[in-house]
N, CA, C, O and CB atoms as a CASP TS submission, in Angstrom:
PFRMAT TS
TARGET T0000
AUTHOR 0000-0000-0000
METHOD Language model
MODEL 1
PARENT N/A
ATOM      1  N   UNK     1     198.951 152.312 128.280  1.00  0.00           N
ATOM      2  CA  UNK     1     198.460 151.132 128.172  1.00  0.00           C
ATOM      3  C   UNK     1     198.410 150.358 127.729  1.00  0.00           C
ATOM      4  O   UNK     1     198.807 149.223 127.993  1.00  0.00           O
ATOM      5  CB  UNK     1     197.951 151.004 128.162  1.00  0.00           C
ATOM      6  N   UNK     2     197.520 151.091 126.321  1.00  0.00           N
ATOM      7  CA  UNK     2     197.001 150.350 124.955  1.00  0.00           C
ATOM      8  C   UNK     2     198.553 150.397 124.293  1.00  0.00           C
ATOM      9  O   UNK     2     198.847 149.240 123.993  1.00  0.00           O
ATOM     10  CB  UNK     2     195.544 151.340 123.881  1.00  0.00           C
ATOM     11  N   UNK     3     199.229 150.967 124.089  1.00  0.00           N
ATOM     12  CA  UNK     3     200.290 150.457 123.239  1.00  0.00           C
ATOM     13  C   UNK     3     201.062 149.217 124.120  1.00  0.00           C
ATOM     14  O   UNK     3     201.886 148.556 123.486  1.00  0.00           O
ATOM     15  CB  UNK     3     201.350 151.765 122.818  1.00  0.00           C
ATOM     16  N   UNK     4     200.874 148.930 125.303  1.00  0.00           N
ATOM     17  CA  UNK     4     201.755 147.634 126.243  1.00  0.00           C
ATOM     18  C   UNK     4     200.496 146.202 125.568  1.00  0.00           C
ATOM     19  O   UNK     4     200.642 144.996 125.369  1.00  0.00           O
ATOM     20  CB  UNK     4     201.641 148.016 128.828  1.00  0.00           C
ATOM     21  N   UNK     5     199.484 147.040 125.426  1.00  0.00           N
ATOM     22  CA  UNK     5     198.760 146.013 125.170  1.00  0.00           C
ATOM     23  C   UNK     5     199.007 145.385 123.594  1.00  0.00           C
ATOM     24  O   UNK     5     198.793 144.228 123.232  1.00  0.00           O
ATOM     25  CB  UNK     5     197.366 146.470 125.465  1.00  0.00           C
ATOM     26  N   UNK     6     199.494 146.455 122.829  1.00  0.00           N
ATOM     27  CA  UNK     6     198.554 145.700 121.622  1.00  0.00           C
ATOM     28  C   UNK     6     200.475 145.525 121.565  1.00  0.00           C
ATOM     29  O   UNK     6     200.799 145.835 120.418  1.00  0.00           O
ATOM     30  CB  UNK     6     197.081 146.749 120.028  1.00  0.00           C
ATOM     31  N   UNK     7     201.874 145.111 122.482  1.00  0.00           N
ATOM     32  CA  UNK     7     202.938 144.418 122.315  1.00  0.00           C
ATOM     33  C   UNK     7     202.564 142.927 121.755  1.00  0.00           C
ATOM     34  O   UNK     7     201.601 142.386 122.298  1.00  0.00           O
ATOM     35  CB  UNK     7     203.664 144.448 123.599  1.00  0.00           C
ATOM     36  N   UNK     8     203.185 142.278 120.806  1.00  0.00           N
ATOM     37  CA  UNK     8     203.054 140.702 120.964  1.00  0.00           C
ATOM     38  C   UNK     8     203.935 140.235 122.129  1.00  0.00           C
ATOM     39  O   UNK     8     204.925 140.927 122.366  1.00  0.00           O
ATOM     40  CB  UNK     8     203.529 139.888 119.580  1.00  0.00           C
ATOM     41  N   UNK     9     203.614 138.703 123.202  1.00  0.00           N
ATOM     42  CA  UNK     9     204.130 138.845 123.716  1.00  0.00           C
ATOM     43  C   UNK     9     205.684 137.723 123.810  1.00  0.00           C
ATOM     44  O   UNK     9     206.557 137.630 124.672  1.00  0.00           O
ATOM     45  CB  UNK     9     203.240 139.096 124.423  1.00  0.00           C
ATOM     46  N   UNK    10     205.516 137.166 122.780  1.00  0.00           N
ATOM     47  CA  UNK    10     206.641 136.435 122.697  1.00  0.00           C
ATOM     48  C   UNK    10     207.643 137.178 122.248  1.00  0.00           C
ATOM     49  O   UNK    10     208.761 136.875 122.665  1.00  0.00           O
ATOM     50  CB  UNK    10     206.510 135.372 121.979  1.00  0.00           C
ATOM     51  N   UNK    11     207.530 138.267 121.347  1.00  0.00           N
ATOM     52  CA  UNK    11     208.759 138.971 121.132  1.00  0.00           C
ATOM     53  C   UNK    11     209.450 140.125 122.462  1.00  0.00           C
ATOM     54  O   UNK    11     210.576 140.619 122.401  1.00  0.00           O
ATOM     55  CB  UNK    11     208.392 139.787 119.748  1.00  0.00           C
ATOM     56  N   UNK    12     208.636 140.315 123.384  1.00  0.00           N
ATOM     57  CA  UNK    12     209.416 140.992 124.215  1.00  0.00           C
ATOM     58  C   UNK    12     209.789 139.807 125.205  1.00  0.00           C
ATOM     59  O   UNK    12     210.593 139.929 126.128  1.00  0.00           O
ATOM     60  CB  UNK    12     208.692 142.286 124.837  1.00  0.00           C
ATOM     61  N   UNK    13     209.128 138.694 124.904  1.00  0.00           N
ATOM     62  CA  UNK    13     209.517 137.608 125.955  1.00  0.00           C
ATOM     63  C   UNK    13     211.399 137.287 125.507  1.00  0.00           C
ATOM     64  O   UNK    13     212.370 137.179 126.256  1.00  0.00           O
ATOM     65  CB  UNK    13     208.240 135.911 125.676  1.00  0.00           C
ATOM     66  N   UNK    14     211.290 137.210 123.910  1.00  0.00           N
ATOM     67  CA  UNK    14     212.996 137.168 123.599  1.00  0.00           C
ATOM     68  C   UNK    14     214.279 138.236 124.154  1.00  0.00           C
ATOM     69  O   UNK    14     215.427 138.179 124.596  1.00  0.00           O
ATOM     70  CB  UNK    14     213.091 137.352 122.029  1.00  0.00           C
ATOM     71  N   UNK    15     213.294 139.154 123.823  1.00  0.00           N
ATOM     72  CA  UNK    15     213.984 140.431 124.503  1.00  0.00           C
ATOM     73  C   UNK    15     214.473 140.645 125.512  1.00  0.00           C
ATOM     74  O   UNK    15     215.548 141.236 125.608  1.00  0.00           O
ATOM     75  CB  UNK    15     213.445 141.253 124.622  1.00  0.00           C
ATOM     76  N   UNK    16     213.768 140.195 126.546  1.00  0.00           N
ATOM     77  CA  UNK    16     213.998 139.910 127.510  1.00  0.00           C
ATOM     78  C   UNK    16     215.063 138.989 128.268  1.00  0.00           C
ATOM     79  O   UNK    16     215.787 139.183 129.244  1.00  0.00           O
ATOM     80  CB  UNK    16     213.161 139.749 127.596  1.00  0.00           C
ATOM     81  N   UNK    17     214.833 137.782 127.314  1.00  0.00           N
ATOM     82  CA  UNK    17     215.752 136.544 127.102  1.00  0.00           C
ATOM     83  C   UNK    17     217.340 137.100 126.826  1.00  0.00           C
ATOM     84  O   UNK    17     218.273 136.788 127.565  1.00  0.00           O
ATOM     85  CB  UNK    17     215.148 135.589 125.687  1.00  0.00           C
ATOM     86  N   UNK    18     217.461 137.857 125.797  1.00  0.00           N
ATOM     87  CA  UNK    18     218.086 137.733 124.938  1.00  0.00           C
ATOM     88  C   UNK    18     219.166 139.515 125.436  1.00  0.00           C
ATOM     89  O   UNK    18     220.303 139.367 125.883  1.00  0.00           O
ATOM     90  CB  UNK    18     217.001 137.421 123.454  1.00  0.00           C
ATOM     91  N   UNK    19     218.705 140.674 125.297  1.00  0.00           N
ATOM     92  CA  UNK    19     218.925 141.839 126.239  1.00  0.00           C
ATOM     93  C   UNK    19     219.487 141.519 127.436  1.00  0.00           C
ATOM     94  O   UNK    19     220.531 141.648 128.074  1.00  0.00           O
ATOM     95  CB  UNK    19     217.758 142.519 126.549  1.00  0.00           C
ATOM     96  N   UNK    20     218.474 141.086 127.491  1.00  0.00           N
ATOM     97  CA  UNK    20     218.308 141.274 129.571  1.00  0.00           C
ATOM     98  C   UNK    20     219.305 140.694 130.074  1.00  0.00           C
ATOM     99  O   UNK    20     219.549 140.871 131.268  1.00  0.00           O
ATOM    100  CB  UNK    20     216.917 140.437 130.533  1.00  0.00           C
ATOM    101  N   UNK    21     219.923 140.064 129.472  1.00  0.00           N
ATOM    102  CA  UNK    21     220.402 138.506 129.990  1.00  0.00           C
ATOM    103  C   UNK    21     222.008 139.049 129.885  1.00  0.00           C
ATOM    104  O   UNK    21     222.815 139.275 130.787  1.00  0.00           O
ATOM    105  CB  UNK    21     219.873 136.812 128.733  1.00  0.00           C
ATOM    106  N   UNK    22     222.132 139.159 128.493  1.00  0.00           N
ATOM    107  CA  UNK    22     223.506 139.204 128.084  1.00  0.00           C
ATOM    108  C   UNK    22     224.660 140.097 128.491  1.00  0.00           C
ATOM    109  O   UNK    22     224.483 141.303 128.665  1.00  0.00           O
ATOM    110  CB  UNK    22     223.439 139.348 126.946  1.00  0.00           C
ATOM    111  N   UNK    23     225.354 139.756 128.581  1.00  0.00           N
ATOM    112  CA  UNK    23     226.419 139.001 127.600  1.00  0.00           C
ATOM    113  C   UNK    23     226.256 138.121 128.732  1.00  0.00           C
ATOM    114  O   UNK    23     226.187 138.548 129.885  1.00  0.00           O
ATOM    115  CB  UNK    23     228.113 139.657 127.049  1.00  0.00           C
ATOM    116  N   UNK    24     226.178 136.597 128.350  1.00  0.00           N
ATOM    117  CA  UNK    24     225.467 135.713 129.112  1.00  0.00           C
ATOM    118  C   UNK    24     227.034 134.583 130.018  1.00  0.00           C
ATOM    119  O   UNK    24     226.865 133.631 130.780  1.00  0.00           O
ATOM    120  CB  UNK    24     224.180 134.752 127.779  1.00  0.00           C
ATOM    121  N   UNK    25     228.512 135.222 129.505  1.00  0.00           N
ATOM    122  CA  UNK    25     229.804 134.555 130.404  1.00  0.00           C
ATOM    123  C   UNK    25     230.308 135.899 131.015  1.00  0.00           C
ATOM    124  O   UNK    25     230.353 137.086 130.693  1.00  0.00           O
ATOM    125  CB  UNK    25     231.208 133.646 129.377  1.00  0.00           C
ATOM    126  N   UNK    26     230.578 135.295 131.811  1.00  0.00           N
ATOM    127  CA  UNK    26     230.784 134.862 132.574  1.00  0.00           C
ATOM    128  C   UNK    26     229.540 134.459 133.395  1.00  0.00           C
ATOM    129  O   UNK    26     229.259 133.403 133.963  1.00  0.00           O
ATOM    130  CB  UNK    26     231.603 135.485 132.925  1.00  0.00           C
ATOM    131  N   UNK    27     228.675 136.002 133.245  1.00  0.00           N
ATOM    132  CA  UNK    27     227.451 135.333 134.461  1.00  0.00           C
ATOM    133  C   UNK    27     226.380 137.230 133.808  1.00  0.00           C
ATOM    134  O   UNK    27     226.716 138.408 133.686  1.00  0.00           O
ATOM    135  CB  UNK    27     228.424 135.153 137.277  1.00  0.00           C
ATOM    136  N   UNK    28     225.289 136.550 133.623  1.00  0.00           N
ATOM    137  CA  UNK    28     224.350 137.755 133.362  1.00  0.00           C
ATOM    138  C   UNK    28     224.626 138.465 133.438  1.00  0.00           C
ATOM    139  O   UNK    28     225.417 138.595 134.373  1.00  0.00           O
ATOM    140  CB  UNK    28     223.506 138.057 133.754  1.00  0.00           C
ATOM    141  N   UNK    29     224.324 139.741 132.582  1.00  0.00           N
ATOM    142  CA  UNK    29     225.289 140.958 133.212  1.00  0.00           C
ATOM    143  C   UNK    29     223.951 142.279 134.426  1.00  0.00           C
ATOM    144  O   UNK    29     224.006 143.073 135.366  1.00  0.00           O
ATOM    145  CB  UNK    29     226.185 142.108 131.222  1.00  0.00           C
ATOM    146  N   UNK    30     223.239 141.830 133.727  1.00  0.00           N
ATOM    147  CA  UNK    30     222.341 141.981 135.104  1.00  0.00           C
ATOM    148  C   UNK    30     222.488 141.432 136.286  1.00  0.00           C
ATOM    149  O   UNK    30     222.713 141.958 137.376  1.00  0.00           O
ATOM    150  CB  UNK    30     221.207 141.626 134.973  1.00  0.00           C
ATOM    151  N   UNK    31     222.368 140.516 136.036  1.00  0.00           N
ATOM    152  CA  UNK    31     223.126 139.677 137.811  1.00  0.00           C
ATOM    153  C   UNK    31     224.062 140.031 138.216  1.00  0.00           C
ATOM    154  O   UNK    31     224.214 139.743 139.403  1.00  0.00           O
ATOM    155  CB  UNK    31     223.614 138.219 137.986  1.00  0.00           C
ATOM    156  N   UNK    32     224.959 140.650 137.698  1.00  0.00           N
ATOM    157  CA  UNK    32     226.434 140.891 137.895  1.00  0.00           C
ATOM    158  C   UNK    32     225.793 142.799 138.735  1.00  0.00           C
ATOM    159  O   UNK    32     225.996 143.131 139.903  1.00  0.00           O
ATOM    160  CB  UNK    32     227.720 140.792 135.820  1.00  0.00           C
ATOM    161  N   UNK    33     225.114 143.593 137.744  1.00  0.00           N
ATOM    162  CA  UNK    33     224.706 144.995 138.628  1.00  0.00           C
ATOM    163  C   UNK    33     223.950 144.862 139.498  1.00  0.00           C
ATOM    164  O   UNK    33     223.764 145.854 140.203  1.00  0.00           O
ATOM    165  CB  UNK    33     224.104 146.046 138.010  1.00  0.00           C
ATOM    166  N   UNK    34     223.184 143.572 139.828  1.00  0.00           N
ATOM    167  CA  UNK    34     221.652 143.095 140.588  1.00  0.00           C
ATOM    168  C   UNK    34     223.064 143.361 142.218  1.00  0.00           C
ATOM    169  O   UNK    34     223.218 144.149 143.151  1.00  0.00           O
ATOM    170  CB  UNK    34     220.590 140.601 139.983  1.00  0.00           C
ATOM    171  N   UNK    35     223.499 142.579 141.862  1.00  0.00           N
ATOM    172  CA  UNK    35     224.733 142.030 142.699  1.00  0.00           C
ATOM    173  C   UNK    35     225.741 143.621 143.790  1.00  0.00           C
ATOM    174  O   UNK    35     225.938 143.979 144.951  1.00  0.00           O
ATOM    175  CB  UNK    35     226.014 141.152 141.117  1.00  0.00           C
ATOM    176  N   UNK    36     226.086 144.068 142.242  1.00  0.00           N
ATOM    177  CA  UNK    36     227.139 145.641 143.173  1.00  0.00           C
ATOM    178  C   UNK    36     225.513 146.405 143.638  1.00  0.00           C
ATOM    179  O   UNK    36     225.608 147.084 144.660  1.00  0.00           O
ATOM    180  CB  UNK    36     228.605 147.290 141.490  1.00  0.00           C
ATOM    181  N   UNK    37     224.204 146.365 143.061  1.00  0.00           N
ATOM    182  CA  UNK    37     223.560 147.340 144.039  1.00  0.00           C
ATOM    183  C   UNK    37     223.291 147.074 145.332  1.00  0.00           C
ATOM    184  O   UNK    37     222.985 147.968 146.122  1.00  0.00           O
ATOM    185  CB  UNK    37     222.454 147.706 143.643  1.00  0.00           C
ATOM    186  N   UNK    38     223.415 145.376 145.777  1.00  0.00           N
ATOM    187  CA  UNK    38     222.956 145.378 146.835  1.00  0.00           C
ATOM    188  C   UNK    38     224.123 145.565 147.907  1.00  0.00           C
ATOM    189  O   UNK    38     224.095 145.807 149.114  1.00  0.00           O
ATOM    190  CB  UNK    38     222.179 144.273 146.909  1.00  0.00           C
ATOM    191  N   UNK    39     225.069 145.377 147.075  1.00  0.00           N
ATOM    192  CA  UNK    39     226.255 145.322 147.715  1.00  0.00           C
ATOM    193  C   UNK    39     227.097 146.599 148.155  1.00  0.00           C
ATOM    194  O   UNK    39     228.188 146.648 148.722  1.00  0.00           O
ATOM    195  CB  UNK    39     226.963 144.589 146.931  1.00  0.00           C
ATOM    196  N   UNK    40     226.024 147.895 147.601  1.00  0.00           N
ATOM    197  CA  UNK    40     226.181 149.530 147.590  1.00  0.00           C
ATOM    198  C   UNK    40     227.381 150.015 146.762  1.00  0.00           C
ATOM    199  O   UNK    40     228.046 150.993 147.105  1.00  0.00           O
ATOM    200  CB  UNK    40     226.406 150.128 149.131  1.00  0.00           C
ATOM    201  N   UNK    41     227.648 149.243 145.583  1.00  0.00           N
ATOM    202  CA  UNK    41     228.940 149.509 144.721  1.00  0.00           C
ATOM    203  C   UNK    41     228.358 149.879 143.333  1.00  0.00           C
ATOM    204  O   UNK    41     229.165 150.394 142.560  1.00  0.00           O
ATOM    205  CB  UNK    41     230.018 148.121 144.612  1.00  0.00           C
ATOM    206  N   UNK    42     227.255 149.726 142.948  1.00  0.00           N
ATOM    207  CA  UNK    42     226.451 150.716 142.164  1.00  0.00           C
ATOM    208  C   UNK    42     226.204 152.193 141.864  1.00  0.00           C
ATOM    209  O   UNK    42     225.201 152.871 141.643  1.00  0.00           O
ATOM    210  CB  UNK    42     225.626 150.507 142.430  1.00  0.00           C
ATOM    211  N   UNK    43     227.542 152.427 141.946  1.00  0.00           N
ATOM    212  CA  UNK    43     227.713 154.003 142.372  1.00  0.00           C
ATOM    213  C   UNK    43     228.151 154.765 140.660  1.00  0.00           C
ATOM    214  O   UNK    43     228.217 155.913 141.100  1.00  0.00           O
ATOM    215  CB  UNK    43     229.334 154.206 143.867  1.00  0.00           C
ATOM    216  N   UNK    44     228.341 154.869 139.768  1.00  0.00           N
ATOM    217  CA  UNK    44     228.932 155.099 138.458  1.00  0.00           C
ATOM    218  C   UNK    44     227.760 154.904 137.906  1.00  0.00           C
ATOM    219  O   UNK    44     226.883 154.041 137.947  1.00  0.00           O
ATOM    220  CB  UNK    44     230.124 154.250 137.923  1.00  0.00           C
ATOM    221  N   UNK    45     228.045 156.426 137.106  1.00  0.00           N
ATOM    222  CA  UNK    45     226.809 156.401 136.194  1.00  0.00           C
ATOM    223  C   UNK    45     226.505 155.600 135.121  1.00  0.00           C
ATOM    224  O   UNK    45     225.370 155.281 134.766  1.00  0.00           O
ATOM    225  CB  UNK    45     226.681 157.433 135.683  1.00  0.00           C
ATOM    226  N   UNK    46     227.702 155.233 134.535  1.00  0.00           N
ATOM    227  CA  UNK    46     227.298 154.069 133.649  1.00  0.00           C
ATOM    228  C   UNK    46     226.950 152.695 133.903  1.00  0.00           C
ATOM    229  O   UNK    46     226.235 152.050 133.136  1.00  0.00           O
ATOM    230  CB  UNK    46     228.138 153.911 132.922  1.00  0.00           C
ATOM    231  N   UNK    47     227.564 152.124 135.230  1.00  0.00           N
ATOM    232  CA  UNK    47     226.708 151.580 135.959  1.00  0.00           C
ATOM    233  C   UNK    47     225.288 151.343 135.904  1.00  0.00           C
ATOM    234  O   UNK    47     224.652 150.418 135.400  1.00  0.00           O
ATOM    235  CB  UNK    47     226.872 152.030 136.735  1.00  0.00           C
ATOM    236  N   UNK    48     224.888 152.482 136.594  1.00  0.00           N
ATOM    237  CA  UNK    48     223.358 152.416 137.193  1.00  0.00           C
ATOM    238  C   UNK    48     222.720 152.465 135.475  1.00  0.00           C
ATOM    239  O   UNK    48     221.835 151.678 135.140  1.00  0.00           O
ATOM    240  CB  UNK    48     222.784 154.105 138.530  1.00  0.00           C
ATOM    241  N   UNK    49     223.203 153.308 134.665  1.00  0.00           N
ATOM    242  CA  UNK    49     222.791 152.974 133.460  1.00  0.00           C
ATOM    243  C   UNK    49     222.172 151.811 132.585  1.00  0.00           C
ATOM    244  O   UNK    49     221.110 151.614 131.994  1.00  0.00           O
ATOM    245  CB  UNK    49     223.538 153.189 133.089  1.00  0.00           C
ATOM    246  N   UNK    50     223.682 150.956 132.851  1.00  0.00           N
ATOM    247  CA  UNK    50     223.406 149.578 132.302  1.00  0.00           C
ATOM    248  C   UNK    50     222.714 148.791 132.762  1.00  0.00           C
ATOM    249  O   UNK    50     222.253 147.814 132.171  1.00  0.00           O
ATOM    250  CB  UNK    50     224.246 148.925 132.171  1.00  0.00           C
ATOM    251  N   UNK    51     222.503 149.152 134.091  1.00  0.00           N
ATOM    252  CA  UNK    51     221.463 148.486 135.028  1.00  0.00           C
ATOM    253  C   UNK    51     220.092 148.678 134.485  1.00  0.00           C
ATOM    254  O   UNK    51     219.198 147.895 134.162  1.00  0.00           O
ATOM    255  CB  UNK    51     221.508 149.082 136.504  1.00  0.00           C
ATOM    256  N   UNK    52     220.223 150.060 134.488  1.00  0.00           N
ATOM    257  CA  UNK    52     218.403 149.782 132.991  1.00  0.00           C
ATOM    258  C   UNK    52     218.245 149.878 131.859  1.00  0.00           C
ATOM    259  O   UNK    52     217.174 150.045 131.275  1.00  0.00           O
ATOM    260  CB  UNK    52     217.188 150.636 132.880  1.00  0.00           C
ATOM    261  N   UNK    53     219.865 149.732 131.170  1.00  0.00           N
ATOM    262  CA  UNK    53     219.434 149.083 130.276  1.00  0.00           C
ATOM    263  C   UNK    53     218.903 147.910 130.293  1.00  0.00           C
ATOM    264  O   UNK    53     217.815 147.659 129.774  1.00  0.00           O
ATOM    265  CB  UNK    53     220.094 149.068 129.666  1.00  0.00           C
ATOM    266  N   UNK    54     219.672 147.026 130.931  1.00  0.00           N
ATOM    267  CA  UNK    54     219.272 145.344 131.106  1.00  0.00           C
ATOM    268  C   UNK    54     218.154 144.735 131.610  1.00  0.00           C
ATOM    269  O   UNK    54     217.756 143.587 131.410  1.00  0.00           O
ATOM    270  CB  UNK    54     220.081 144.715 131.887  1.00  0.00           C
ATOM    271  N   UNK    55     217.513 145.921 132.524  1.00  0.00           N
ATOM    272  CA  UNK    55     216.506 145.836 133.359  1.00  0.00           C
ATOM    273  C   UNK    55     215.172 146.123 132.251  1.00  0.00           C
ATOM    274  O   UNK    55     214.168 145.411 132.242  1.00  0.00           O
ATOM    275  CB  UNK    55     216.741 146.931 134.668  1.00  0.00           C
ATOM    276  N   UNK    56     215.374 147.247 131.381  1.00  0.00           N
ATOM    277  CA  UNK    56     214.015 147.362 130.863  1.00  0.00           C
ATOM    278  C   UNK    56     213.277 146.548 130.098  1.00  0.00           C
ATOM    279  O   UNK    56     212.121 146.816 129.773  1.00  0.00           O
ATOM    280  CB  UNK    56     213.939 148.251 130.286  1.00  0.00           C
ATOM    281  N   UNK    57     213.959 145.382 129.721  1.00  0.00           N
ATOM    282  CA  UNK    57     213.289 144.747 128.859  1.00  0.00           C
ATOM    283  C   UNK    57     212.140 143.815 130.120  1.00  0.00           C
ATOM    284  O   UNK    57     210.910 143.808 130.152  1.00  0.00           O
ATOM    285  CB  UNK    57     214.463 143.822 127.748  1.00  0.00           C
ATOM    286  N   UNK    58     213.151 143.103 131.048  1.00  0.00           N
ATOM    287  CA  UNK    58     212.425 142.510 132.160  1.00  0.00           C
ATOM    288  C   UNK    58     210.779 143.125 133.073  1.00  0.00           C
ATOM    289  O   UNK    58     209.851 142.489 133.574  1.00  0.00           O
ATOM    290  CB  UNK    58     213.617 142.522 133.127  1.00  0.00           C
ATOM    291  N   UNK    59     211.036 144.539 132.952  1.00  0.00           N
ATOM    292  CA  UNK    59     210.171 145.477 133.576  1.00  0.00           C
ATOM    293  C   UNK    59     208.811 145.172 132.365  1.00  0.00           C
ATOM    294  O   UNK    59     207.784 144.520 132.553  1.00  0.00           O
ATOM    295  CB  UNK    59     210.966 147.279 133.688  1.00  0.00           C
ATOM    296  N   UNK    60     209.160 145.743 131.388  1.00  0.00           N
ATOM    297  CA  UNK    60     208.683 145.396 130.134  1.00  0.00           C
ATOM    298  C   UNK    60     207.499 144.289 130.427  1.00  0.00           C
ATOM    299  O   UNK    60     206.289 144.514 130.395  1.00  0.00           O
ATOM    300  CB  UNK    60     209.921 144.851 129.194  1.00  0.00           C
ATOM    301  N   UNK    61     207.929 143.459 130.622  1.00  0.00           N
ATOM    302  CA  UNK    61     207.869 141.662 130.278  1.00  0.00           C
ATOM    303  C   UNK    61     206.847 141.317 131.826  1.00  0.00           C
ATOM    304  O   UNK    61     205.932 140.502 131.705  1.00  0.00           O
ATOM    305  CB  UNK    61     210.078 140.568 130.304  1.00  0.00           C
ATOM    306  N   UNK    62     207.053 141.893 133.020  1.00  0.00           N
ATOM    307  CA  UNK    62     206.663 141.872 134.141  1.00  0.00           C
ATOM    308  C   UNK    62     205.337 142.757 134.049  1.00  0.00           C
ATOM    309  O   UNK    62     204.240 142.470 134.529  1.00  0.00           O
ATOM    310  CB  UNK    62     207.736 142.269 135.043  1.00  0.00           C
ATOM    311  N   UNK    63     205.734 144.053 133.226  1.00  0.00           N
ATOM    312  CA  UNK    63     204.101 144.598 133.115  1.00  0.00           C
ATOM    313  C   UNK    63     202.942 143.756 132.228  1.00  0.00           C
ATOM    314  O   UNK    63     201.757 143.423 132.275  1.00  0.00           O
ATOM    315  CB  UNK    63     204.137 146.131 132.361  1.00  0.00           C
ATOM    316  N   UNK    64     204.010 143.666 131.480  1.00  0.00           N
ATOM    317  CA  UNK    64     202.513 142.668 129.823  1.00  0.00           C
ATOM    318  C   UNK    64     202.002 141.590 131.136  1.00  0.00           C
ATOM    319  O   UNK    64     200.919 141.574 131.723  1.00  0.00           O
ATOM    320  CB  UNK    64     203.743 141.043 127.528  1.00  0.00           C
ATOM    321  N   UNK    65     203.264 140.687 131.345  1.00  0.00           N
ATOM    322  CA  UNK    65     202.285 139.517 132.867  1.00  0.00           C
ATOM    323  C   UNK    65     201.497 140.259 132.900  1.00  0.00           C
ATOM    324  O   UNK    65     200.523 140.190 132.151  1.00  0.00           O
ATOM    325  CB  UNK    65     202.835 139.131 134.673  1.00  0.00           C
ATOM    326  N   UNK    66     201.669 141.225 133.796  1.00  0.00           N
ATOM    327  CA  UNK    66     200.537 142.032 134.705  1.00  0.00           C
ATOM    328  C   UNK    66     199.634 141.829 134.216  1.00  0.00           C
ATOM    329  O   UNK    66     199.093 140.724 134.264  1.00  0.00           O
ATOM    330  CB  UNK    66     200.505 143.401 134.928  1.00  0.00           C
ATOM    331  N   UNK    67     199.082 143.030 133.455  1.00  0.00           N
ATOM    332  CA  UNK    67     197.948 142.846 132.558  1.00  0.00           C
ATOM    333  C   UNK    67     197.420 141.762 131.654  1.00  0.00           C
ATOM    334  O   UNK    67     196.473 141.935 130.886  1.00  0.00           O
ATOM    335  CB  UNK    67     198.060 143.648 131.877  1.00  0.00           C
ATOM    336  N   UNK    68     197.876 140.989 131.746  1.00  0.00           N
ATOM    337  CA  UNK    68     197.323 139.532 131.466  1.00  0.00           C
ATOM    338  C   UNK    68     196.762 138.931 132.130  1.00  0.00           C
ATOM    339  O   UNK    68     195.802 138.278 131.721  1.00  0.00           O
ATOM    340  CB  UNK    68     197.974 138.724 131.231  1.00  0.00           C
ATOM    341  N   UNK    69     197.301 138.922 133.896  1.00  0.00           N
ATOM    342  CA  UNK    69     197.476 138.266 134.791  1.00  0.00           C
ATOM    343  C   UNK    69     195.647 139.139 135.089  1.00  0.00           C
ATOM    344  O   UNK    69     194.800 138.702 135.869  1.00  0.00           O
ATOM    345  CB  UNK    69     199.135 138.405 135.748  1.00  0.00           C
ATOM    346  N   UNK    70     195.525 140.169 134.367  1.00  0.00           N
ATOM    347  CA  UNK    70     194.650 140.675 135.859  1.00  0.00           C
ATOM    348  C   UNK    70     193.868 140.978 134.822  1.00  0.00           C
ATOM    349  O   UNK    70     193.145 141.943 135.069  1.00  0.00           O
ATOM    350  CB  UNK    70     195.146 142.009 137.191  1.00  0.00           C
ATOM    351  N   UNK    71     193.670 140.315 133.260  1.00  0.00           N
ATOM    352  CA  UNK    71     192.098 139.506 132.555  1.00  0.00           C
ATOM    353  C   UNK    71     191.578 140.979 131.534  1.00  0.00           C
ATOM    354  O   UNK    71     190.402 141.210 131.252  1.00  0.00           O
ATOM    355  CB  UNK    71     190.400 138.970 134.300  1.00  0.00           C
ATOM    356  N   UNK    72     193.000 142.009 131.019  1.00  0.00           N
ATOM    357  CA  UNK    72     192.774 142.417 130.094  1.00  0.00           C
ATOM    358  C   UNK    72     192.744 142.173 129.009  1.00  0.00           C
ATOM    359  O   UNK    72     193.819 142.233 128.413  1.00  0.00           O
ATOM    360  CB  UNK    72     193.050 142.906 130.116  1.00  0.00           C
ATOM    361  N   UNK    73     191.540 141.796 128.260  1.00  0.00           N
ATOM    362  CA  UNK    73     191.555 141.511 127.080  1.00  0.00           C
ATOM    363  C   UNK    73     192.077 141.193 125.960  1.00  0.00           C
ATOM    364  O   UNK    73     192.242 140.231 125.210  1.00  0.00           O
ATOM    365  CB  UNK    73     191.314 141.869 126.932  1.00  0.00           C
ATOM    366  N   UNK    74     192.400 142.860 126.124  1.00  0.00           N
ATOM    367  CA  UNK    74     193.187 143.657 124.757  1.00  0.00           C
ATOM    368  C   UNK    74     194.456 143.045 124.869  1.00  0.00           C
ATOM    369  O   UNK    74     195.018 142.615 123.862  1.00  0.00           O
ATOM    370  CB  UNK    74     193.383 145.503 124.790  1.00  0.00           C
ATOM    371  N   UNK    75     194.985 142.960 126.039  1.00  0.00           N
ATOM    372  CA  UNK    75     196.529 142.704 126.645  1.00  0.00           C
ATOM    373  C   UNK    75     196.858 141.282 125.332  1.00  0.00           C
ATOM    374  O   UNK    75     198.060 141.045 125.214  1.00  0.00           O
ATOM    375  CB  UNK    75     196.532 142.031 128.930  1.00  0.00           C
ATOM    376  N   UNK    76     196.219 140.688 124.715  1.00  0.00           N
ATOM    377  CA  UNK    76     196.923 138.843 124.332  1.00  0.00           C
ATOM    378  C   UNK    76     197.228 138.827 123.296  1.00  0.00           C
ATOM    379  O   UNK    76     197.700 137.800 122.807  1.00  0.00           O
ATOM    380  CB  UNK    76     196.048 137.447 124.355  1.00  0.00           C
TER
END
């Protein structure tokens, strides 16, 4: 958790918005993979890896925001 607390928030947001949503056209890739997951079509290993790759920045951002919301002074 100490490493997470030391990461600045702005670069995490930028990575989540770029890598997390890329490619942007015709729809964000993570959105496409989440739709596949809900439909039960997310079965190929490359698609699972792709979902994890695009979801990782969002998970990091959520973890950082949770630390900030819980009032950890070193997380800012």
